[in-house]
N, C-alpha and C positions, 0 to 999 in steps of 0.2 A: 543631511541624510547620510546614513551609513551605506557605502557602496560595496561593503563586504558581503558576499553571499556564501551560503553553505549548501551542501548536498545531503539529502536524506534519501534512502532507497528502501521501499517497503513492498512486500508481497502480501496481499490480503485477499487472495482469490483472483477472480477475473480482473485484469488490469483496466478494462473498460469502466468498471465500477469505481475502482480506486482512483483513477485519473479524474473522473467527474467530481468526486468528493473533494479532492485536494485543490482542484482548480478554483473552487469557490472561496478559498481562504485568503484573508488579508496577509500580505507579506510573502505570499507564494508567487515567485516570478515566472516559473514554468514547471510543467509536469509532463514527463515524457514516458510513454509506455515502452517496456522492453523486457529483456530476459537476463537473469543472473543466477549464479549458483551451480552451473553445469560445467562440464569439461569441454564440450564441443564449441569451437569458435564459430561465431556468426550463425547461430541456428535460425531456422525459419520457424514461422508460427506452426506449420504442420509438423515439423520435427519436435518442437516443444510439446505440442498437443499429444504426441505419441506417448509421452511420459518416459521416453528412453534417453533423453539428453541430460537429465538431472537439473535442468533450469526451472526456475519459477517465473511465472508472469509477475512483473514488478513495475513500479513507477519510480522514476528518478525525479525528485523534487528539488528544484533550486529555490532557496528561500532566503529572506533577509532576517537574520536573527535579531535585529533591532526592532523588527515589526512582529515577528512570530517566533516563539521559543521552540526548541526541539521538543520539550516536554508537551507543549500544546499539540504539536504534530503527532506525538505518541498517543495523546488523549483521543484525537480524532481517529487515528489508525485503529485503536482498540475499540472505539465506539462504533466503527463502521463495518466491522466484520466479526465473525465468531472465532476468536483465538483459541478456543478449547477443542476445535475439530482438527484432527490430524489428517492432513492431505486432502482437505475438502472444504468447500463453501457451498452449502445447499446442494444443488444437483451437480455442481462442478466437482468432479472427483479425480484425484491424481496428485502426484508430488508437485506438478506445475502450479497447483492451486494452494500450496501450503502457506501457512502463516509464517512470515520470515521478515526479519530486520537485517539488512546488510549495512553495518555501520561503517562510516568513513573516518571516524576518529575514536580514540580511546574514551573520550568524554561521552560520545554517543553510546558506546557499548555499556559504560557504567550507568548512564541514565536509563537505558533500556532494561538492564538487569534489575535496577532498583524499582522501576515502574512495574515490571512483572511480579517482583516480590510483593509489592504493595497490593496488586490485584489479587494475587493468590492468598494473601493474608486477610483480605477485606471480608471474606465470607467463607465459612467452613462448608457451606452447602453447595457452592458452585463447583464446577469442574475446573481442574487446574489448566492454566495457560500452557499450550504446547508450541508457542511461537519460537522458532529458531532465532538465535542471534549469532551472526557470523560476519567476519570481515568482508567488505566488498572487494572482490577480485576483479571481475569484469562486468561491464554492463553493455549489452548489445541492444541498440534501439530496435523496436518492433517496426514492421513494415508500415508505410505511410497510411494505409487505410485504417489502421488501429488508432491513429491520433485523432483526438476529439471525437471518438466514436459515438458517444452518447449525444453530443451536440448535433452531430450530423444524422443521427438515426433515432431520434426520440419516438417516432411512431412505431418502431419495430417492437414486437411483443416482449422480447428479452429486456429491452430498455424500459418498457412500461411496467413490467412485472417485477423485475429484479433491481434495476438501477434507480428508478424514480423513487421507490419507497426509502432507499438508503439516503438519497439526497434530501428527501423531506424530513427524515429523522435528524440529519445533521443540521438542516436549516432551522428546525424547531429547537433542538437542544443547544446549539452553538451559534445562535443568531449574531451575537456580538463579535464573532470571529470572521464573519463573512464580508466579502468585498462589497 
């Protein structure tokens, strides 16, 4: 088995949703919610939620590329959020909920650009993808109560109304990729 792991960082709205989706995938070793893309060091959740720090809610995914390819992670990322909405996902509005890929290698940047180009050219009727692609500068881990949020709070209405349908969609459409 290959012991080499790589890091992918995605922002697709609320990190509670994104974390739950990626934790289901084969080859994903860990998923950590956090903040990237802003200037303030070590922001808090409340500061990020204000929309004034420039950070996005993101997940840092450690994965084994021998088990899951970066392109597969991109497929799941784009299938599990609306990449055509600028600075919003459903009722979550603000730059902290923007669709963004923070690449860690030039290869990731190139793959992400190509993937978006393919999405945009696949249909003339759909809205264009607005996902930002930017180099990863800093990643600040979110507070501990955000980790495994869905798993710990499945009965909460947000989890039932917003997260559970996303998970069901991924489970249905990508069953072969699940742990």
